[in-house]
Every structure is written in C-alpha cells, then in structure tokens.
RODO-2510 file (C-alpha; in nm, 4 decimals, decimal comma):
residues 215
     n   res          X          Y          Z
     1     m     0,0063     0,0033    -0,0095
     2     d     0,1704     0,3282    -0,1220
     3     t     0,2028     0,6432     0,0696
     4     e    -0,0633     0,8350    -0,1374
     5     h    -0,3138     0,5541    -0,0464
     6     m    -0,2446     0,5652     0,3101
     7     e    -0,3096     0,9460     0,3010
     8     r    -0,6288     0,9001     0,1211
     9     m    -0,7400     0,6797     0,3897
    10     a    -0,6390     0,9108     0,6846
    11     t    -0,7949     1,2107     0,5029
    12     a    -1,1206     0,9981     0,4496
    13     w    -1,1229     0,8999     0,8204
    14     q    -1,0743     1,2478     0,9414
    15     q    -1,3521     1,3891     0,7152
    16     l    -1,5793     1,1221     0,8588
    17     t    -1,5005     1,2022     1,2176
    18     e    -1,5482     1,5578     1,1730
    19     w    -1,8912     1,4866     1,0241
    20     l    -1,9667     1,2764     1,3328
    21     r    -1,8447     1,5424     1,5617
    22     v    -2,0718     1,7868     1,4046
    23     h    -2,3848     1,5916     1,3223
    24     a    -2,3633     1,2702     1,5537
    25     p    -2,1644     1,3499     1,8595
    26     t    -2,2686     1,0534     2,0415
    27     s    -2,1142     0,8301     1,7582
    28     h    -1,8028     1,0362     1,7578
    29     a    -1,7593     0,9957     2,1397
    30     s    -1,7803     0,6143     2,0825
    31     i    -1,4572     0,5950     1,8836
    32     l    -1,1676     0,4530     2,0785
    33     p    -0,8185     0,6168     2,0930
    34     p    -0,5471     0,4762     1,8570
    35     a    -0,4672     0,1159     1,9170
    36     t    -0,1239     0,0566     2,0867
    37     v     0,1541    -0,1151     1,9363
    38     v     0,1087    -0,3903     2,1770
    39     e    -0,2562    -0,4470     2,1059
    40     v    -0,1822    -0,4694     1,7230
    41     e     0,1286    -0,6987     1,7760
    42     e    -0,0555    -0,9356     2,0032
    43     a    -0,3492    -0,9842     1,7647
    44     e    -0,1150    -1,0136     1,4674
    45     d     0,1005    -1,2710     1,6400
    46     h    -0,2163    -1,4823     1,7090
    47     l    -0,3069    -1,4443     1,3353
    48     m     0,0422    -1,5407     1,2296
    49     r     0,0580    -1,8450     1,4453
    50     s    -0,2781    -1,9769     1,3459
    51     c    -0,2876    -1,8797     0,9686
    52     g     0,0826    -1,7864     0,8702
    53     y     0,0178    -1,4141     0,7800
    54     g     0,0007    -1,0734     0,9228
    55     f    -0,2437    -0,7689     0,9010
    56     p    -0,3012    -0,5696     0,5851
    57     p    -0,0889    -0,2488     0,6290
    58     e    -0,3741    -0,0267     0,5601
    59     l    -0,5805    -0,1819     0,8488
    60     v    -0,2772    -0,1242     1,0781
    61     a    -0,2683     0,2453     0,9533
    62     l    -0,6428     0,2738     1,0295
    63     w    -0,5921     0,1441     1,3917
    64     a    -0,3145     0,4160     1,4353
    65     l    -0,6135     0,6735     1,3964
    66     a    -0,8820     0,4752     1,5930
    67     g    -0,8565     0,1383     1,7792
    68     g    -1,2281     0,0568     1,7343
    69     v    -1,5359     0,1765     1,8950
    70     r    -1,7301     0,1224     2,2240
    71     q    -2,0835     0,1065     2,3165
    72     l    -2,1966     0,4172     2,5232
    73     d    -2,4932     0,3992     2,7583
    74     i    -2,7844     0,6130     2,6158
    75     s    -3,0517     0,3928     2,8047
    76     e    -3,2151     0,7355     2,8998
    77     y    -3,3250     0,7622     2,5378
    78     d    -3,2971     0,4102     2,4048
    79     e    -3,4821     0,1877     2,6594
    80     e    -3,4838    -0,1088     2,4282
    81     g    -3,1076    -0,1107     2,3647
    82     e    -3,1681    -0,0842     1,9896
    83     v    -2,9021     0,1673     1,8936
    84     g    -2,5352     0,0931     1,8657
    85     t    -2,3492     0,4379     1,9258
    86     g    -2,0428     0,3036     1,7361
    87     r    -2,2507     0,1447     1,4385
    88     f    -2,1910     0,4496     1,2165
    89     l    -2,0652     0,2581     0,9115
    90     p    -2,3036     0,1082     0,6674
    91     h    -2,1812    -0,2537     0,7495
    92     g    -2,1272    -0,2322     1,1150
    93     l    -1,8661    -0,1644     1,3824
    94     l    -1,4992    -0,0726     1,3408
    95     l    -1,3347    -0,3682     1,5192
    96     t    -1,0451    -0,3652     1,7487
    97     p    -0,7473    -0,5698     1,6415
    98     s    -0,8257    -0,8478     1,8629
    99     q    -1,1938    -0,8559     1,7491
   100     s    -1,0739    -0,8499     1,3737
   101     i    -0,9121    -1,1851     1,3754
   102     r    -1,2050    -1,3821     1,5279
   103     p    -1,4004    -1,4306     1,2121
   104     r    -1,0917    -1,5500     1,0244
   105     l    -0,9935    -1,7995     1,3155
   106     a    -1,3487    -1,9166     1,3438
   107     g    -1,2876    -2,1078     1,0022
   108     l    -1,0251    -2,3260     1,1789
   109     d    -1,1297    -2,6543     1,3399
   110     r    -0,9456    -2,8631     1,5875
   111     q    -0,8318    -3,1115     1,3253
   112     g    -0,6566    -2,8129     1,1591
   113     e    -0,8955    -2,7911     0,8590
   114     d    -0,9413    -2,4277     0,7298
   115     f    -1,2946    -2,3871     0,5971
   116     w    -1,1892    -2,0322     0,4432
   117     k    -0,9357    -2,2319     0,2282
   118     g    -0,6308    -2,0381     0,3051
   119     e    -0,7626    -1,6959     0,2320
   120     q    -0,5614    -1,4311     0,3756
   121     w    -0,7675    -1,1478     0,5419
   122     a    -0,8922    -0,9818     0,8577
   123     a    -1,2134    -0,8166     0,9488
   124     p    -1,2031    -0,4229     0,9811
   125     i    -1,5873    -0,4276     1,0352
   126     g    -1,8467    -0,6665     1,1955
   127     n    -2,2032    -0,6478     1,3002
   128     y    -2,1120    -0,7049     1,6733
   129     p    -1,7976    -0,6734     1,8741
   130     e    -1,7708    -1,0567     1,8558
   131     a    -1,7845    -1,0350     1,4823
   132     t    -1,9748    -1,3569     1,4565
   133     d    -2,2185    -1,3173     1,1884
   134     t    -2,1253    -1,0749     0,9133
   135     g    -1,9019    -0,7720     0,8176
   136     l    -1,6392    -0,6683     0,5831
   137     y    -1,2920    -0,8426     0,5219
   138     l    -0,9823    -0,6797     0,3938
   139     s    -0,7420    -0,8839     0,1628
   140     a    -0,4970    -0,8040    -0,0909
   141     s    -0,7910    -0,8159    -0,3300
   142     g    -0,9956    -0,5365    -0,1443
   143     l    -1,2723    -0,4933     0,0906
   144     g    -1,5754    -0,7364     0,0570
   145     k    -1,8470    -0,9057     0,2631
   146     w    -1,8039    -1,2095     0,4732
   147     s    -2,0773    -1,3985     0,6514
   148     s    -2,1306    -1,7025     0,8584
   149     y    -2,5094    -1,7131     0,8540
   150     e    -2,5430    -2,0249     0,6281
   151     g    -2,2052    -2,1518     0,6102
   152     l    -1,8897    -1,9454     0,5716
   153     l    -1,9044    -1,7131     0,2779
   154     m    -1,6790    -1,4569     0,1087
   155     e    -1,8339    -1,2386    -0,1602
   156     k    -1,6358    -1,0592    -0,4338
   157     p    -1,4724    -0,7408    -0,3200
   158     l    -1,7064    -0,4288    -0,3176
   159     y    -1,4171    -0,1689    -0,2782
   160     p    -1,0458    -0,1813    -0,3626
   161     s    -0,9469    -0,0441    -0,0189
   162     i    -1,0515     0,0976     0,3026
   163     a    -0,9756     0,4386     0,1647
   164     a    -1,2245     0,3894    -0,1229
   165     y    -1,4918     0,2626     0,1228
   166     l    -1,4612     0,5617     0,3509
   167     e    -1,4557     0,7966     0,0564
   168     a    -1,7848     0,6384    -0,0600
   169     v    -1,9312     0,6791     0,2932
   170     n    -1,8440     1,0471     0,3019
   171     r    -1,9854     1,1032    -0,0514
   172     t    -2,3011     0,9456     0,0702
   173     l    -2,3193     1,1616     0,3866
   174     g    -2,2189     1,4900     0,1911
   175     e    -2,3741     1,4612    -0,1520
   176     g    -2,5890     1,1608    -0,1824
   177     p    -2,7758     0,9830    -0,3290
   178     a    -2,8771     0,8361     0,0008
   179     d    -2,8744     0,4831    -0,1241
   180     l    -2,5314     0,5145    -0,2884
   181     m    -2,4037     0,2152    -0,0749
   182     g    -2,7247     0,0043    -0,0714
   183     y    -3,0711     0,0003     0,0454
   184     k    -2,9794     0,1268     0,4117
   185     v    -2,9522     0,5062     0,4224
   186     p    -2,7835     0,7315     0,6762
   187     g    -2,9762     0,8859     0,9426
   188     v    -2,9317     1,0311     1,2972
   189     v    -3,1135     0,9141     1,6224
   190     y    -3,0127     1,0268     1,9740
   191     g    -2,6795     1,1791     1,8319
   192     c    -2,5870     0,8564     1,6617
   193     l    -2,5356     0,7941     1,2846
   194     i    -2,7374     0,4744     1,2063
   195     w    -2,7759     0,3248     0,8545
   196     q    -3,1373     0,2014     0,8318
   197     d    -3,3987     0,0869     0,5794
   198     p    -3,6043     0,4164     0,5340
   199     q    -3,9165     0,1955     0,5065
   200     g    -3,8760     0,0922     0,8736
   201     p    -3,7963    -0,2178     1,0739
   202     p    -3,6072    -0,4508     1,0972
   203     g    -3,3202    -0,2680     1,2493
   204     l    -3,4691     0,0071     1,4515
   205     d    -3,8172    -0,0769     1,5977
   206     e    -3,9228     0,1219     1,9047
   207     t    -3,6744     0,4074     1,8213
   208     f    -3,7492     0,4191     1,4508
   209     a    -3,9987     0,7028     1,4927
   210     d    -3,7093     0,9266     1,6263
   211     w    -3,4670     0,8387     1,3453
   212     r    -3,4273     1,1202     1,0917
   213     p    -3,2566     1,0434     0,7479
   214     v    -2,9564     1,2669     0,6479
   215     h    -3,1013     1,3263     0,3123
***
C-alpha cells in the first residue's frame, strides 16, 4: 500500500469523524483512541501463528487513527437498547485488533482444517464486537463482505481499499444519493449515525420514529 493511498485513507477517516463530531456527537464519542503497538502486535502474532500471515498494512494504519469503537450508555433515550452508538458505518462496527481476527480464526477446526481455504484476510468491520455473523473483510484483493449465517461465505470485493470505502461513505453523507451504498440510508437518532432501511424495521423498531434520514 503506497503512501498516497495511506494518506487518502487518513484524510477520509478525518473527514468522517469531523462529520460525526458535528452531526452525530454520540457516535463520535464512541470512537476509541488509537490502538497501541502492543494491541496490534498481540493480535497479529495470534493471526500469524494460526494462519501464517499478518495484518494488511492499511488496516494497521487505520488502527493508528482509531483502535475501534465502544458502546456508550444511552438508555435514558434508548430503553430497548436498539441503537449501537459505534455503528456509524454502513456495514457495522469498526473492530479492534483482537476482534478483527475472530471471524478468520472461526474457520479453523481442531483437526486443522481451514474452512476459509487459506484466504488471507482480517475483518475491519463486523456486525457485533464478537464479529460472529457478518461484516467486511480486507485482503490484498480489496474490501468485501463475509458472512457465517449459512456456512462461511466470502463475496467478491466491493471496494479496492478501506480508503475507497470511507470515501464512498463521505460522499453518501455529504452529497448523496442516500442509497449510494445500498438500501440502508444514513440517518441520525439520539446523536448517533445509524444506517437504516427508510421503510422501517427490521433494524430500529421502538426508536425508528425518532430516526431522521440525512437526505
């Protein structure tokens, strides 16, 4: 990954976090500080021992800006616990280094069989901190969707890089169209950016009436 590409990613992340600071401050507050070198190295060592490869450099560069997200307590507004304060990306949560390797390691059984068939990737984004169901993988081929709902599945890359993905998020927030990245569109509820089907649940249920689309 060349320097220009890393700079694009950093610029796009800074643009996104500034948008959150102004328009979705609770989401902004959920962003963790940069990951420490120890956090990254411990997770990468585990990945290397189990799978024989390390993290994509672009993902390490992103963690140098933000080490993941945390869930903030907004029960005063969200009694049903439907709103993930850190779920401000269209495909879920920015995962920590230790969380990002779980989906890949889940493909290894005790007999040493690899159900991901040797694919080299880590998961920058997952639908839960445990990253057990679905999210986005990052490999040398790009950023694409992984899922374990009905067997282990990797789709073709959707974006060539994290930088391109974040740039698309920023275009959607700033310029539209609202469905540039799929049927879920950006909106704000209780100070959180949440991507939601504008027709209503699933997703938000009790809190949907308070959700307001960006466009």
